[in-house]
N, C-alpha and C positions, 0 to 999 in steps of 0.2 A: 504494500501499499505505500502512494505515495502522496508528499505533504499535497499537494490538491484534490487528492482522493480524502484526504484526514479532515480539510479545511471542508471540503462540499459535507461530507457527511456531519461534522459539526453545525451546519448551517442549514441542515437537511429539514429539520422546522419552517423553515421562513416558506417552503411552498410551497402551495395550499396544492399541487397537485401529484394527483399520484401515484407508481408508476404503473398499477391497475388501471390508472383513469387514462395512461397516456395512448394504454396498447389498446383500449375499448376505441379512443378517438381514432387513432392509426385504421384499428378495423372495419373503423363505420366506414373512414374519406377513401379505405383500399377499395371493399367492398360497393362504394357506391359508383367508384372507377370501373369495376366493371360492368354495370350497366344493373346492379339493382336498385331496387327503390329505397330509401329514406326510412318507409314503414312497415318494409318485408326484412330490411336490416335491424330495425329497432326489435320488432317480433323473435333476431335468434335468441335460440337459447345459449351462446355465448355473449349476447349481449345482457339476456333478465336471469340469467341465473348469475350475473358479476356485478350489477347496480339495482339502485331502487329505481322511485320515478322519480324522486329528489337527483340523482346523480345523471340520468337522462336530463332533465331542464338542465342544470350546470354544462354537462356534454352540449345541449344544444346554444350553449353561448357562450362557446369557443371559437376564438376568431380565426386559427385554423380550421373548423368542422365545417363555420360560416363560408368562409373563405372558399373550399373549399366545394361545397353542396350549391353554395348561393345562396342568399339573403330570402328568399321567397320558401323554397324550399325547407331551410328551417323554422322558417315564422308557421309554416300552414304543420308542421311536424309538433312546434312547439306547442299549436291548439289542440292535438290530437291526443297529446301525451293527459293522462288520468292523476289527477293529484293523489 
């Protein structure tokens, strides 16, 4: 473990995104680029087993998700996520 890793680890609590959330975001973007609909992706067991409804809402607020999928598509998906 290098000094940079030690410093990064010591301040990791400042990051509001977990590695799991990063993986889900990457999965959503990748699957969307493969041509799947966002609604279908959000219903995948991979997503539903790892995210609560609140986490999905937070996922849809991420700038990288909005940029990759588009404002309209994300806004529509947010409207259909059940609280």
